[in-house]
TIRO-400465 format. One line per 10 residues: number of its first residue (from 1); for each residue z, x, y of N, C-alpha, C. Coordinates in steps of 0.05 Angstrom, whole numbers, plus 32768, in hexadecimal, padded with zeros to 4 digits. Example, Ala and Ser with C-alpha at 12.3 -4.5 7.8 and 13.67 -1.06 7.14 Angstrom:
1) 809C 8108 7F8E 809C 80F6 7FA6 809C 8108 7FBE  808E 8101 7FD3 808F 8111 7FEB 809D 8102 8001
This chain:
1) 7E0F 801F 81C8 7DFA 800C 81B9 7DDE 801D 81B2  7DDE 803A 81BD 7DCC 8048 81BB 7DC5 8055 819F  7DDB 8050 818A 7DD8 805B 816D 7DC9 8044 815C  7DC7 8030 8161 7DBF 8019 8153 7DA2 8018 8152  7D91 8016 8140 7D78 800E 8141 7D70 7FF6 814B  7D55 7FF6 8152 7D4C 7FD2 815C 7D52 7FC6 8149  7D4E 7FCC 812D 7D4C 7FBE 8116 7D6A 7FAE 8119  7D7F 7FBF 8119 7D9C 7FBF 8112 7DA0 7FA9 812A  7D99 7FAE 8140 7D9F 7FA2 8154 7D9A 7F7E 8155  7D83 7F80 814B 7D72 7F66 8147 7D82 7F57 8132
11) 7D8B 7F62 8115 7D9D 7F57 8106 7DBA 7F4E 810F  7DC1 7F5F 811F 7DDF 7F59 8127 7DDD 7F3E 813B  7DC8 7F40 814B 7DC3 7F2B 815E 7DC1 7F11 814E  7DB0 7F12 813D 7DA7 7EFD 8127 7DC4 7EF1 8118  7DD6 7F05 8110 7DEB 7F00 8106 7DFD 7EED 8114  7E06 7EFD 8130 7E13 7EE8 8146 7E03 7ECD 8146  7DF1 7ECF 814F 7DE3 7EB6 8154 7DEC 7EA1 813C  7DEC 7EA5 8123 7DEF 7E93 8115 7E09 7E80 8118  7E1F 7E91 8125 7E37 7E82 8129 7E3C 7E7C 8144  7E2A 7E76 8153 7E28 7E6F 8170 7E34 7E58 817A
21) 7E35 7E45 8166 7E41 7E2A 816C 7E62 7E27 8158  7E6D 7E41 814B 7E84 7E42 8144 7E9A 7E41 8158  7EB2 7E33 8157 7EC4 7E38 8165 7ED8 7E58 8168  7ED8 7E61 814C 7EDE 7E79 8143 7ECF 7E8A 8133  7EB5 7E97 813C 7EA4 7EA2 812F 7EAD 7EBE 8127  7EBC 7ED1 8132 7EC0 7EEA 812E 7EBD 7EEF 8111  7ED3 7EE3 8102 7ED7 7EF2 80E1 7EBA 7EE8 80D1  7EAB 7ED4 80D6 7E93 7ECF 80CF 7E7E 7EE1 80D3  7E7B 7EEC 80EA 7E6B 7F03 80F8 7E73 7F18 80EB  7E87 7F22 80EA 7E93 7F3C 80E5 7E8A 7F3C 80C5
31) 7E94 7F2C 80B2 7E95 7F2B 809D 7E6F 7F2B 8099  7E5E 7F1B 80A6 7E43 7F22 809E 7E3E 7F45 80A2  7E44 7F4A 80B9 7E3D 7F64 80BB 7E44 7F7A 80A8  7E61 7F76 80A2 7E68 7F87 8090 7E58 7F80 8076  7E50 7F6D 806E 7E44 7F6A 8057 7E29 7F77 8055  7E19 7F72 806B 7E01 7F7C 8075 7DFC 7F9B 8074  7E0D 7FA8 8081 7E11 7FC3 8089 7E2A 7FD7 8082  7E3B 7FCC 806E 7E51 7FD6 8064 7E68 7FE4 8073  7E60 7FE5 808D 7E75 7FE9 80A0 7E72 7FE0 80C2  7E87 7FE1 80D0 7E80 7FD1 80E7 7E87 7FE5 8100
41) 7E7D 7FFF 8109 7E85 800F 811C 7E83 8001 8137  7E8C 8011 8146 7E92 800D 8162 7E7C 8000 8172  7E63 800D 816D 7E4B 8004 817C 7E43 7FE8 8175  7E48 7FDF 8158 7E47 7FC6 814D 7E55 7FB1 815E  7E76 7FC1 8159 7E89 7FAD 816D 7E81 7FA7 8189  7E73 7FB8 8199 7E6B 7FB2 81B3 7E58 7F9E 81B4  7E45 7FA2 819F 7E29 7F8C 81A1 7E39 7F74 819B  7E48 7F70 8189 7E57 7F53 8181 7E62 7F4A 8199  7E72 7F5F 81A8 7E82 7F54 81C3 7E6A 7F46 81D4  7E57 7F57 81D7 7E41 7F4E 81EC 7E37 7F2E 81E6
51) 7E37 7F28 81CA 7E27 7F11 81BF 7E3B 7EFD 81C1  7E58 7F02 81BC 7E66 7EEF 81BB 7E7F 7EE8 81D3  7E7B 7EFF 81E2 7E8E 7EF9 81F9 7EB1 7F03 81F1  7EAE 7F08 81D2 7EC7 7F17 81CB 7ECF 7F34 81D3  7EE8 7F37 81DA 7EE9 7F52 81E8 7EEA 7F65 81CD  7EDE 7F83 81D3 7EE0 7F96 81C0 7EF5 7F9B 81B1  7F0C 7F94 81CA 7F27 7F9E 81B9 7F33 7F87 81A6  7F25 7F6F 81AA 7F30 7F5E 819A 7F23 7F5E 817A  7F07 7F64 8181 7EF7 7F6D 816A 7F00 7F86 8158  7F04 7F9C 8166 7F12 7FB2 8159 7F2F 7FAC 814E
61) 7F3B 7F9B 815A 7F54 7F92 814D 7F4D 7F83 812F  7F41 7F74 8133 7F39 7F67 8117 7F32 7F7B 8105  7F1C 7F89 810C 7F0B 7F99 80F8 7F22 7FB3 80F1  7F35 7FB8 80FE 7F43 7FCE 80F0 7F5A 7FC3 80E4  7F62 7FA7 80E7 7F7A 7F9A 80D7 7F73 7F91 80C1  7F5B 7F89 80BC 7F54 7F7D 809F 7F49 7F91 808E  7F52 7F9C 8079 7F4B 7FB3 8064 7F2E 7FAB 8059  7F22 7F95 8061 7F07 7F90 804F 7EF3 7F98 8067  7EF6 7F9E 807E 7EE6 7FA7 8092 7EEB 7FC3 8094  7ED1 7FD7 8099 7ED4 7FEC 809B 7ECA 7FFB 80B3
71) 7ED2 800D 80BF 7EC7 8019 80D8 7EB8 8032 80D2  7EBC 8038 80B9 7EA7 804F 80AE 7E98 8049 8097  7E80 8052 8094 7E70 804E 807C 7E83 8056 8065  7E7E 8045 804E 7E8C 804A 8035 7E76 8050 801E  7E7C 8060 800A 7E6E 805F 7FF5 7E63 804F 7FE6  7E52 8055 7FD2 7E41 803F 7FC7 7E59 8032 7FB1  7E6D 8049 7FA6 7E7F 803C 7F99 7E9C 803E 7FA5  7EA5 8028 7FAB 7EBF 8025 7FBD 7ED6 801D 7FA2  7EE0 8035 7FA2 7EF5 8038 7F8F 7F15 802E 7F9B  7F1C 8015 7F98 7F3A 800B 7F9E 7F49 800E 7F90
81) 7F60 801C 7F95 7F74 8021 7F80 7F8D 800F 7F8C  7F9C 7FFE 7F80 7FAA 7FEF 7F88 7FCD 8000 7F84  7FD2 7FFE 7FA1 7FF2 800B 7F9F 8006 7FF5 7FA1  8004 7FDF 7F9F 8013 7FCB 7F9D 8031 7FCB 7F90  8041 7FC4 7F92 805E 7FCB 7F81 805A 7FCC 7F63  804A 7FBA 7F58 8046 7FBA 7F39 8033 7FCE 7F35  8020 7FD3 7F41 800D 7FE4 7F3C 801B 8006 7F41  802B 8005 7F56 8036 8024 7F59 804E 802B 7F44  805B 8015 7F3D 8069 8016 7F29 8063 8022 7F09  804A 8018 7F0B 803A 8022 7EEF 8027 8038 7EF4
91) 802D 8042 7F0C 801C 8061 7F10 8005 805F 7F19  8000 804E 7F2A 7FEA 804F 7F3E 7FE4 8063 7F50  7FFA 8071 7F5C 7FFF 808A 7F6B 7FEF 809F 7F59  7FF4 80A2 7F3E 7FEC 80BA 7F32 7FCA 80B1 7F30  7FBD 8097 7F2C 7FA9 8091 7F29 7F98 809A 7F40  7F9D 8091 7F53 7F92 8091 7F72 7F8D 80B7 7F74  7FA9 80C0 7F6F 7FA7 80E1 7F71 7F93 80EE 7F5E  7F8F 80E4 7F4B 7F7D 80EB 7F3C 7F5A 80E6 7F3F  7F5D 80D3 7F4A 7F3B 80C8 7F56 7F39 80DE 7F6E  7F4B 80E3 7F7B 7F4C 80F4 7F96 7F47 8113 7F8C
101) 7F55 8116 7F7B 7F4A 812E 7F6E 7F32 8139 7F61  7F2E 8122 7F4C 7F0D 8128 7F45 7EF7 8123 7F59  7EFD 8114 7F6D 7EE7 810C 7F84 7EE5 811F 7F99  7F03 812B 7F9C 7F03 8143 7FB6 7F04 8133 7FCA  7F14 8119 7FCA 7F17 810A 7FE4 7F2E 80FE 7FE5  7F3C 80EE 7FFC 7F4F 80EB 7FFE 7F4C 80C6 8002  7F60 80B7 7FFF 7F58 809B 8006 7F54 8099 8021  7F3F 8088 8022 7F33 807E 8041 7F1D 8097 8045  7F15 80A3 802E 7F00 80BA 8036 7EEA 80AD 8022  7ECE 80BE 802A 7EBD 80BC 8013 7EAD 80CB 8012
111) 7EA2 80D5 7FF7 7E9B 80EF 7FF3 7E81 80F6 7FFD  7E7A 810E 8003 7E62 8116 8014 7E46 810D 800D  7E43 8106 7FF3 7E2C 80FE 7FE6 7E26 80DF 7FF1  7E40 80D2 7FFB 7E3E 80B6 7FFC 7E3F 80A1 7FE8  7E48 80AD 7FCD 7E4F 80A3 7FB6 7E68 808E 7FB5  7E78 809E 7FBD 7E91 8093 7FB9 7EA8 8092 7FCE  7EB7 8082 7FD0 7ECB 8077 7FE2 7EE4 8071 7FD6  7EFD 807E 7FE0 7F1B 8074 7FD1 7F22 8064 7FE5  7F2D 804C 7FDE 7F3F 8040 7FF2 7F5D 8037 7FE3  7F6E 803C 7FF1 7F8E 8037 7FE5 7F8E 8019 7FF0
121) 7F96 8009 7FDB 7F93 7FEA 7FDF 7FB4 7FE3 7FE0  7FBA 7FCF 7FEE 7FD6 7FC4 7FEA 7FD8 7FB3 7FD4  7FCA 7FA2 7FCB 7FD3 7F91 7FB7 7FAD 7F87 7FAE  7FAB 7F82 7F95 7F93 7F77 7F89 7F97 7F5E 7F7B  7FB4 7F5C 7F7D 7FBA 7F3C 7F70 7FB6 7F40 7F4F  7FBA 7F55 7F44 7FB4 7F57 7F24 7FCE 7F68 7F1D  7FE3 7F5F 7F22 7FFD 7F6F 7F1E 8000 7F69 7EFB  7FF5 7F57 7EF3 7FF6 7F59 7ED5 7FE4 7F6A 7EC8  7FD2 7F77 7ED5 7FC3 7F8E 7EC4 7FC9 7FA6 7ED7  7FE0 7FAD 7EE1 7FE7 7FC4 7EEF 7FE6 7FDD 7EDF
131) 7FE1 7FF2 7EEB 7FD3 7FFC 7F02 7FB7 7FF1 7F03  7FB0 7FE3 7F1B 7F94 7FD7 7F19 7F81 7FE6 7F2F  7F67 7FE8 7F29 7F53 7FFC 7F37 7F3D 7FE3 7F3A  7F31 7FE1 7F52 7F1A 7FD3 7F58 7F02 7FE3 7F60  7EEE 7FDC 7F54 7ED7 7FEC 7F5F 7EBF 7FDB 7F61  7EB7 7FE0 7F7D 7EA6 7FCC 7F84 7EA6 7FAE 7F76  7EC4 7FA2 7F78 7EC6 7F86 7F71 7ECF 7F88 7F51  7EC5 7F99 7F42 7ECA 7F99 7F26 7EED 7FA8 7F20  7EFB 7F94 7F15 7F1B 7F9D 7F12 7F1E 7FB0 7EF8  7F21 7FBE 7EF7 7F2D 7FD5 7EE5 7F4C 7FD5 7EDD
141) 7F50 7FC8 7EC6 7F6E 7FC2 7EBD 7F7E 7FD9 7EB4  7F98 7FD9 7EB8 7FA9 7FEC 7EA7 7F9B 800C 7EAA  7F95 8013 7EC8 7F8A 802D 7EC3 7F9D 8048 7EC2  7F94 8058 7EB1 7FA6 806E 7EAE 7F97 8085 7EB4  7FA6 809B 7EBB 7F9A 80B1 7ECD 7F84 80BF 7EB9  7F86 80C2 7E9A 7F73 80C7 7E8D 7F57 80BA 7E88  7F58 80A1 7E92 7F40 8090 7E96 7F30 8095 7EAA  7F3B 80A5 7EC6 7F31 80A6 7EDC 7F18 80B6 7EDD  7F13 80D0 7ED0 7EFE 80DA 7ECA 7EEC 80CB 7EBD  7EED 80C0 7EA9 7ED3 80AF 7E97 7ECF 8099 7EAA
151) 7EDB 8089 7EBF 7ED3 8079 7ED0 7EC0 8085 7EE0  7EC3 8099 7EEF 7EB8 80A9 7EFC 7E9B 80AD 7EEE  7E99 80BD 7ED8 7E81 80C2 7ED1 7E72 80AA 7EC2  7E7F 8096 7EC0 7E70 8079 7EB9 7E61 8072 7ED3  7E70 8072 7EEC 7E60 806E 7F04 7E48 807F 7F09  7E4E 8098 7F06 7E3B 80A9 7F0D 7E23 80A8 7EF8  7E26 80A2 7EDE 7E15 80A3 7ED0 7E06 8085 7ED1  7E0C 806F 7EDD 7DFB 8060 7EE4 7DEB 8067 7EFB  7DEF 8077 7F0E 7DDE 8081 7F1B 7DC3 808F 7F0F  7DC6 809F 7EFD 7DB7 80AA 7EEF 7DA2 8097 7EDB
161) 7DA9 8086 7ED5 7D9D 806C 7ECD 7D86 8062 7EDD  7D8D 8066 7EFC 7D79 8058 7F0D 7D66 8069 7F1B  7D66 8085 7F18 7D55 8097 7F19 7D38 8099 7F0B
């Protein structure tokens, strides 16, 4: 726990204390921590274990099983490319490959500047608009490889507007 700041330890302790009366608090605690920090590293899992009495092994099992939890920090823009059957058949692999080529990272990785993460998703539940891409919760329908560079440029231009 040496890597966590005092403020982070305090915030995580506060999150854990919110659910002290819950019979099964783990998912709620982890969801709040993920929302607050964007990921749940081992040091945080150890602190949650200390607060709840739940073993680190069980906590790690939950964090590593569910795709919405992350062990590593994610980029400002998380690009989730659906590779479910409908999306895959409609060319999703080519779409994710194009994002990878243009950003210089593989699925599961984040660009060095911390701006983009690419995630390969099993299913977005958007089969009717396949291939679908989700960026920070916004779903892009029927994405074709020739649209990928435009999507990236739009996201980059949003950054320019904020400076």
